[in-house]
N, C-alpha and C positions, 0 to 999 in steps of 0.2 A: 504493499498500499503506499502511495505517494505521501509522507509527512508533510509535504508543502501545501495540501490543502487543510491542514488544521493550523489553527491558530498558534498553538504552544511551538516554541522554538527551543532548537537546540545548539547551544552554544558552548564551544570549546574554546579554554584558554591554555595555549600551549608555553609554557615558561621553562626554558633551559636552567639547568642546576648548575649554579657556580659556572658560568659559562667559560669565561676565559681560562680559570683554572683547568676545567674540564678538559678543553682544546690542548692546553699544553700536555698535560697527562695522556690524553690520545696519542699525541705526536709523538711524546717521549715516554715510553713504559716505564722506564726508570722512576719516575715520577709518581707512578700508580700507588695509592694507599698511602702517600706520605704528604705529610702537612706542608701545603704549598701557598704562597701568596702572590699575586700579581700587584705589583707596586712602581709608581713613578720615583725616580731616583733611588733605586735600590743601594747605590753606594753610598749613600746619606743616612745618618741615623733618622732625619726628619722626615724623610719618605713616606708618602700616606699610601695605605693599603687601598686598590681599588677593589680587589675581590679576593676570596682565599676558598680553599678545599674545604670540605667538611671534616677532613682529618684536622686541619688547623682550628676550625672552629669549635672543635671539642675542647683544645687548650684555652678558650676564650677569645680568640683573635676574630676581629670583626673589621668589617669594611670602615675605611675612614680612619680606622686606627693609626698611629705613626709605627714606623718599623722599631723603633726602640721599645716601644711599649709591647709590641707583637712579641720582639724576640725576648722580651724578659719572660712573657707567658709560655712562650714556645722557644727554647735555645735552639733546637734542631729544625726551626721553620726554614724551609727553601725559597727563595725569592727570586721572581723572574721580572723580568722588563715587559709591559705590553706590547703584545705585536698584533696591530690592528688589521693590517692586509691579510693575516693568517684569520682572524676572527671573522672578517667580513665574507672571505671564501667561504668557510664553515657556515656561516648564517645563510648564505646564499644556497647552498646545498639542502640545508633544514627546510627552507621556504619552500624549495622546488619539490621537496617530498610532500610537504603540506598541500601542496597545489594540485597533486594526484588525486586527491580525495574530493576536493571542490575548488571552484573559482572563487568562492568567497572567502578568501583570505585576506586579512587586514594586519601588516607587520605594524607590531606598536615601538618595537625599538629593535635593536641587533639581535637580541636573544628571547623574543616574546612575540605572541601574535594571538588574534581570534581567528575561529572558523566557525563559520553557519554551516551546520551538517543537517539540517531540518529537512533538507530533499533528500538525504541519504536513505538508502534501503537497510543499511544496518543499523544494528542497535547502537545507542551512541557509547555506550559503557564498552562493548565489544570494539567498536571503532576507535574509540582512546586508546585501548589496549594494543591494537595493531599498531598505531600510530608512534606509540611510546617503545613498542619493541621493536620496530624499524629503525626508529631514530637510533636505538642504543646499540644495534646489531650492524646495521650499514653504515653508521656514521661515528660509533663508538661513543656516543654523548648520551648522558641522562637527562631525563626532564620530568616535570610534575604536569599534570593536566587536570583543568577545572571542568566540570560539565555543569551547565545551568541553563534556565530558560533566558538569560540576557548576560550582557558582557560584564557587569559590575559583579552578581553573584559569582560568574564564571572566575573571574580574577581572583576574588576572594576565596574561592573553593582551591585554586592552583597552588594558593599560600599555605594551605593547612597540612599538606602532607608533603615533606621534601626530605631526601632526595626520593625520585622514582614513584611517585605517589600519584594516585587517580580518585578524585573526589568528587561526588555528587551533592548538590546543593540545591534544594528545591524552596521554593519562596515559603511554603507552609513550614519549613525547619527552621526559618529566620528567628523566631522568637527563642528557641532552646540552643541554638548553634551560633549565631552571630550577636543577638543582642547583649548576652552576657559580658561579651568584650569589651575592652576599654575603647573610647570614642578614638582615640590615636590609633588604633590597629585598623581602622575602615580605610580603605584604598581611596586616595584622593585628599586625605586629611594630614596636613603636615604638624609640625610641632608647634609653630606660632597659632595655628586656628585651633588645634586641641587646647592649648593654656587658655584660650579666649571663651572656648565653649564650657571649659571648667569653670570661668568666673560667674557663669549663668547656672552652676549647678548641673552641667551635662558632662556626666562621667563616663557613662556606658554608650554603645550604639542603641540600646533600647531606650536609653533616656532621649537620645537624639530623635528616635523614630516617635516617640511620644508627645514630645514637644509641638507646640502651636507653629505651624508652617509659617504663618504671616509675622509672628515674631521674629522667626529666624530670619526672614526677607527683611525685617526693619533693622534687624542687627547686622546680617552678613552679604545684604543685597541679593541677588540672582543666585548667587553660590549657596544663599542659606536654603533656599527651595530645593537646589540641586542635592545638598546633604540631605535635607528631610527625605526627599524621593529615594535615593540610594539607602539610606537606614530603613526603608520600608520596603525595599526590593523592588522599586519601580525605576526601570531602565529601559526605554524603547529605542535606544540606539541601535542602528543596523550596522551590521559588520561590512564595511565600506572598503573594498580592494582599492579604491582611487585615493584613500585617504593620504597612505604613504606617499605616493608622488604629489600631493599638494602641499608636502612639508618638506620637500626636497631642497627649497631654497626659498628665501625671503628676499627680495630686493627692491630697488627704486632708482629710476634713472629719471632725467630730464634733458629736453632740448633746450637750448640757451637762446635767450632772446637777440643775442647777438655773438658772433664768434668771440671768443676770449684767448688771450694768450698773455694775461696779466696774474701774475701768480696769486696775491692776495684775493682777487675777486674768483678766483678758481677754487682756493681754499674755502671759502664762504659757502661756495655750492657745495663742496664737499661735506662741510660742517651740517648743511642743511640735508643732505642725502643720508648721512650718519644717524642724525636725529630721527629721521623716517623710518629708516630699518629698526633702529633701536625700538620704537614705538611700535612697528607691527610685529616684531619677534616677541615683544611683551604681550599683545594681545593673542596671539597664537601659543604662548608659553613654551617658546622651544629657545635652542640655543644652537650656534653655529659652530662648524669643525674647519670649515675653509671659507676664505674670503676673496672675492673677485672684483675686479674694476672693469668697466668699458670706457675708452676713450675713442670718440668718433670725431674726426678733424673735419675740417671745413671742406674738404675735396671728399668726403664720404668715406675716407679710409678708415677702418675700424680695427682697435687693438682691444684684446682681451687678455688680461694677467690674474694670476691668482697665487694665493699662498695658503697652506694649511698650516692651523695654530696647534700648538702642544695641547692648550687648554681649551674646552669648550667656551664660547663669547656671546655676549648679547649686549655689553655696555658701549653705549656710543662713543665713548672716549676711546676705547681699544679699536672699534670699527674704524673711527678717524684716522687714529695713528697708522694703522696697518694700511688702510686705501691710499693716505697720503704718501706713505714710504712706497708704496707700489706705483702711485703716479710719478712722483719725482724720479724713481729709476728707469720709468719707461717712455716718459713725454719726451717729444723730440723738439719741444718748443714752438711747434706750428699750431696756429690759431684752432681752438677747438669748438665743435658745434654741438656735442652730447657728453655728457658724463653720466655713469652709474656705478652703483655699488650693490654687489648680491653677498649675502650669507648663504653659503650651499653646505650640503651635507649636514643640514639641522636634523635635531632630534628632540623629542619632548624634554623640557626641562627637567622633569621629575626623574627621568632614566638617565641623565648627563653624570658622567663620571668626572672625577678631577685627577689630573697628574700634577701633585703640586705639594712643597713643602709647606711646614707651617707658618713661614713667614707670609708666603703667598696668601695661604688661608687666611690668616689674620688682617692682612692689607684688603684683601676682596671683603671680607666681613664689615670692616671700619668704612669701606666705600658704600656698600650696599646699604648702610645704616645712614650714612649722610644722603645718599640718593633718595632713600625714603622719606627723609625728614624735609628735603628741599620740594620733593613731589606732594607732600601734605600741606606744605606753605601756599605752593603756587596754587592748589587746589582751594585754598581757602580764600587767598588774597588776591589770586591773579596770576597768570604766566610772567608777568614783567615785574611781580613783587621781588623775585630773586633772580638775579642773572648769573649763571655759574661762570666761572673764570674759563678761559678758551686755552685749549691745548695748542701749545706752539711748536711745530715741527723743526727738528734739527737738521744739519746738512745730511743730504742722502750719502 
């Protein structure tokens, strides 16, 4: 019988277990069964753990922990630098396998995605078991799979049993399985939101589900309604295969009113473009891993140049600095007709990793606090109430 004629949906969330570390262990059998961590700057004690194997987690090693802390907990810890081309290759193979079962596959990040298998003739649990078995035996990688009537519940289910778990979560089970959990364990709720919810005496997912939806909207805006819906198991979002391509890049370009060859004027255009790209990235809640610029000259000759960054970015100052450096390096001095900036290889902010040391982390946190304060003041008193200092480019 074709399940597509029924209203009930069957959504799978496939979540690779400790993906980077699993890929490394698969490609180097000597690492199997050993405590392994993937970290930026492994030669430095201040390096940050990007991910780690389950063997390392048994010692208390966690993501974002500094290397010196991890080594203190687990002296035998093996550390490897990230190898992103290798991880992307294995990710592509994993998603190719998933698309053998349905065209309705939505990648969420390099190591997780949703499948709508409503129309499949197979039982969803048997289907999940076959997918998990094939990923493990054909690719050598473990994964956990959540099965539910919508994306939110499928995501929550896949987190319940790791590694190599398959979990079914039905809406009627929410009151006994999800509602007793702390509100911070709900997908989509970060630490800041968790703390704010607690000030309103909302400590569990059940508390959130029983709260008045309109009160939440008053306190949290449209996000308050979304949180209430998720806590009650309401999520009508379709599995959208096109969504991944929508977020491949975020950019903006402008055709100039007149051809420019005056450097200060060109830089002002770049400043405006950087602010626009930052604003759109914040709206989409994504970060970029590659920055591109476009230069079109008065004779219509077009030059595109790009640079990959070590850390994901979304801040306009970083966007401007990288774009300006690229421009200075590649501009031939002729008059310009069009300029553009694009953040490419973007990923959802919540899935972003960081290869950074403690100093970078502390500096970025301070800058984020300053940016948040400035944004709040501008919303209250107007955009021109505070003008940020402009970044000045050094010699190329």
